[in-house]
Each structure stands twice: as C-alpha cells, then as structure tokens.
N, C-alpha and C positions, 0 to 999 in steps of 0.2 A: 330777222324777219320784218319786213316792211308792213307796218300796220297802218290801215286806213279804214277809218269808218267815215261814212258820209254823215255829216253832221250840219245841222242849220249854220253854224258860224262859217262854214266853208261853201255855202251855196248863195248865190244872187242872181237876180233876175231883171232884164232889161225890157220894158215894154214900152212900145208907142209908135204912132202913126194914125193916118186917117182912119176913122171907124172907130176909134176908142174915145170914150168921153170920161170927163170927171164927175159927173153926176147925172144932170139932165141931157138928154140927147136931143140933139139939133137934126136938122133935116138929113145929114149924113152920118149920124150917129155921134157926132162930136159935139160936146157941151159948149155952148157959148159962142161958137163959131159961126160966122155969117160968110155969105158969098157961095161960091161953088167949087166944086172938087175939081181938079184938072182932068179927071176921067169920072164919068157918070156912075153912079151907083146901079146895080142890076136891079130891077123892080122888085123881084121876089126875095132879095136879100135882106135878112134880118141883121142889122149892125147892133153890137152890145157895147155898153160902156166900161171903161177901165180906170178906176180913180188915179188921178195924177200924182207925182212924186213918189217917194219911196213909202211902200206898205207892206204890212205882213201879210201873207197868204198862207192859210194852213194846207197841208198836203192830207185831203180827205181820203183818197184810197189811191192804191196801185193796180192797175189793170193786170189780170191773169196772163202768163206767158212771158214773164220778164225772164231777162237772163242776166244773172250778175257774175260774169267771167272776171271781174277785176276785184271781186269780193268788197263792194262798196257797202253792202248792207242796205240797200235801196229800198227793201220792205220795212225796215226798221225806222225810215223817216216819217212813215204815216202817222200823224197826229202832232207831228211838229209843224212849225212855220219858217217860211223863207222870205227873204226881202224881195220885193219885186218893184223895179222902178220904171215908171211910165213917163216919159217926157213928151207931152201932146205937141209941143211946138216943134220938135224934132222929128216926131213920129216913130220913136223908137221905145223899145221895151228891152230890159235887162232884168234876167233871174238868176237869184243867189247872190252871194256876198262876192261884191267886185266882179260880177257878172260871171261866176265860177260855172253856169249852165248856158252861158251864152248871152248875146245881145243882138239885136236887129231891128230893121224897119218892120212895122206892122200896117197892114192895110186889108180891110175888109175882113175882120176878124182872125187874120191869120199872119203869122210871120216864122220865117226860118231864122232862129236864133244861134249864134256860132261863137266860139271860143277856141282859140289854138295858141297853145304856149308852154313854157315849162313850169312844172310843179314840183314841190318838195314835201317830203314827210315832216310835218311838225315837230315830232318826237327825235328826228335825225337829220338836220337840213342838209346833211351831204348826199343824202339819199334824193336824187331828183329824177324826173322823166318827163317826157314830151306827152302832152295831153291834149286831145281834140275833143270837143263838144258839139254835137249838132243836135239842135231841139226843135221840134215843130210846136209852135204855140198856137193854141186854137181856142178862141173866146166862144164859148158855148151857152154864156147868159152873162148878165152885168155882173163884173167883179168875180166871173168863174172861169176857168178854162182848163183845158188838158195841156200837159207838156210831155211830149214823146221824145226822149233823150237817147242818144247814142253816144257813149263815151270810149274812146279808144287810147290806151297807154302803150306806150312802146319807148325805145331808146333809154332804157334804165341804167343809171350810173352805178359802177361797180361796187360803191357802199350800200346799195340796196340788198337786202335779203329778201327771200321769198320772190325773186323774178320769176314771172310767169313763164311756163314752158314755151320755149319759141320766142322769147323776149317780148311779147305782145299779149294785150288782153283787151276784151271788148264787153261793154255792159250796156244792155238795151231795155228800157222801161218806160211806162207811160203813167204819170201822175194825173189825178184829177185835184185841181187845186181851187179854194175858196177865200176872198178875202177874210182875214181874221177880224172878230168882233172883240177879242181878249188881248190881243199881243200888240206890242207897237215896236216900231224901228228904231234903233238899228238893231238890237239884238234878236228882236222877234220871240223873245222866250215869255 
C-alpha cells in the first residue's frame, strides 16, 4: 500500500511580490523600497509585511470542512512548521520544501501558488504519480497568512499499492500559518 503522510520535510512555500515587506512597511507595504508601484494601491487596502528569505511558519490551525481524499493527514500537520521563502526582489512566495505546496507572484496580500509535477513515495521510489497543487495565499496580518490548498493526484505507476478508486484523488484544506518564534530553517523542527 502506498503510504504517505504530509510531513514538514515534504512541504515548502514560496512567497513574494509587491505588498510584502521584510519588517518595516513602506508606502506600499514593502520595507525599504522607494519609488512608486506600477499600479497604484487601493486607498482602503491594508498591506501586510512578510519576512524575506526562508523562514519557518507554524501551522496554527486547519479550517473546518477540509477533505482529505488523498489521505495526506493534513490535520496532523497542525503544530508543525513549514519553510516559506519570500523573494522581495522577484515578488514571489514559495511554500513547503522545494515548493511542494506551490510558488507564485504575490501582490496586494494575495497570490495563487502552483506546483505541477511527478512525485514518488519516499519508501518505494518506483511508486510515482502526477501531483498538482494549487494554493491560495492570503496575508491576514504581518507574517501571518491563510493557505487554501487543493491537491490532485493521478497517473499512479503500477508499482503503487492502494491506488485510489478511479485512479485519482483530491484533498482540499485551509491552514492558518504564522511565523515561528522557535523554529529555524531549513528543517523548521
């Protein structure tokens, strides 16, 4: 049977773009930046900061109503931390180890992160499948965000046991994440 658990070591986040800062907020929410944006900010928009580089973010909670069709144990990650990489110059955010939960451009506190590729079972490398993750990243305060993830797995190799009925599965969940004060990258343990 294919065994998978969603672990801190398998998850990575990339975050970045205009509207995220390293600490002090500038006029558009980006620390240390001067000049003007290509697009003006909405007058009522509150922009939040996000620490630059790779930082650990604790999974504080999971929203009710999650569906774990791929048996990832997404609720079991609460209390753990994941790496989040924010590149302020590129304006990108990546979440999870190696961008396992996606990466993309961030602006105005929001980003759509994506990951699409082949994954293998760490205990049986001949068991592979196609995996797509689409994550909606929303900064809700400085160094705090929600991550609404949809993961679809399909095209399982014949070496895999426990292939989902119909050959495909989907998991959806939303985590609230906050910058850790006790864990350090790259392991975030």
